[in-house]
N, C-alpha and C positions, 0 to 999 in steps of 0.2 A: 504494500500500500504506500502511496506517495506521502511525503511529509507535507505536501501542499494540499492535501485533502481538506475540504471544508467540512466542519462538523455538521451533523443534521440540524435543521432548524427545529424549534420546539414543536412544530406541527407536523414534522415528518414521521412516518410510521415507525422506523427503527428507534427513534428517541422515546417512543411511547411504550415499546414492548418490554414486558417482564413477565416471568412465569406467574407470579402472584396476581398481577393485573389481568392476565389472560383468564385465570381461574375465576376471578371475581366477575369478569365480563360474561363468561360462559354460564356461570351460576345464575346471574341476573337475567340473562337472555335465553335460558334453556328452552322455554316453551315457545317464545316468540321467534327465535332464530330458526328453530326446527332441527330435527334429528340430523339431516344431511349436513347442515352448516356445522353443528357440533362435531359430528364424526370427522368431517374434513379438517377442521381446525385442530382437533386432537391428534389425528393421524400425522399432520404436519408437525405438531409439537413433539411427538415421540420421534419422528425422523430427525428433528433438530437436536434432540438429546443424544442421538446415536453418534458415537465417535467415528463410524465409518462414513458418515455423510460428509461430502466435501464442503469446504469453506464457502465456495460460490453458491452452493445449494442452500446452505444455512442462511446466507444473506437474502436469498429469495424468500425463504420461509419467514425470516424475521420481518421482512417487509410486509408480507401478507398478514401475519399475525398482529403486527403493529398497526396495520390499517384497521383490523377488526376491533382493536381496543381503543383506537383513536377517537376521542370524544367528538370531534368535528370532522365529518367526512362528507362525501358527495351527497348522499341521501341520509338524513338523520335516522338513526336506528329506532327512534320512537314512532315513526310513521308505520302504522299497521299494514302488513302485507307487502310493503316495499322497503322498509327500513334496512333490512339486512341483504337486500338484493345486490348492492354494490360490494358489500363485504364478501358475499358468496362468490361473486365474479372474481375478486382478487384471490380468494382461497382456491378456487378451481384452477385459475391460471397458474398459481404457484404449484398446485398438486400436479398439473400436467407437465410443468417444467422439471420437477424433481422426481417424477414417477419412477424412474429407474432405481432410486434409492429408498423407496418405500418397501418395507419388509412386512411379512405377515405378522411379526411380533408388534409392529407399530399399530397395525389395524386391530389386533386383539386387545392391546392395552387401551386404544382409543374407544373401542366398543364398550369395554368395561366401564370407562369413565362416563360415557354417554348414559349408560344404564344408571349409574350413580346420580348423575345430574337430573335425569328425568324421573327417577324412582324415589327420590327423597327430597324433602323440602330443606333448602339451605345446607347441603352436604358440606362437611369440612374439606379443605383442600388436602389432597394426598401429598406425601412428602416431596415428590418431584416438582411440585408447584411452589415450593418455598425457596427463598434465596439465601 
C-alpha cells in the first residue's frame, strides 16, 4: 500500500465497519432485512475471518459490510420494502467477486447465526463478533 494513500472519509464504508457494529446492525434489522441479506452478510463475515482469504478479497468484503452498517446510504434502511435493497446489491456484488473463497464452513456458520438472529429476541453476540 502506498504511503500516499488517503484515509477513508468518515462516511466511507470501511471506516464504519467493525464486527460488533455488524452484529448490532444485523440484530436490529433481522426481520426487516430478510433471511437472504442476513445469510449473505454473515457468509461474507466468516470469509473475512478466514486466514486463507486474500487481502484484496477482504477489502471487498469490508467495503460491502461497511456499507451495510453505514448509517447514511443511498436508500435509508428505515424505508419498508426498499431500505435494504441497496445494501443487498452491495452484498451480492461482493459475494460474486469473492465467491471462489467462500467455503462450506462459512455458509454453515452463517446459517447458524441467521437461525440465532431470527429465532431469539435480542440474541447476544457470539465471541467472533467482539473486538
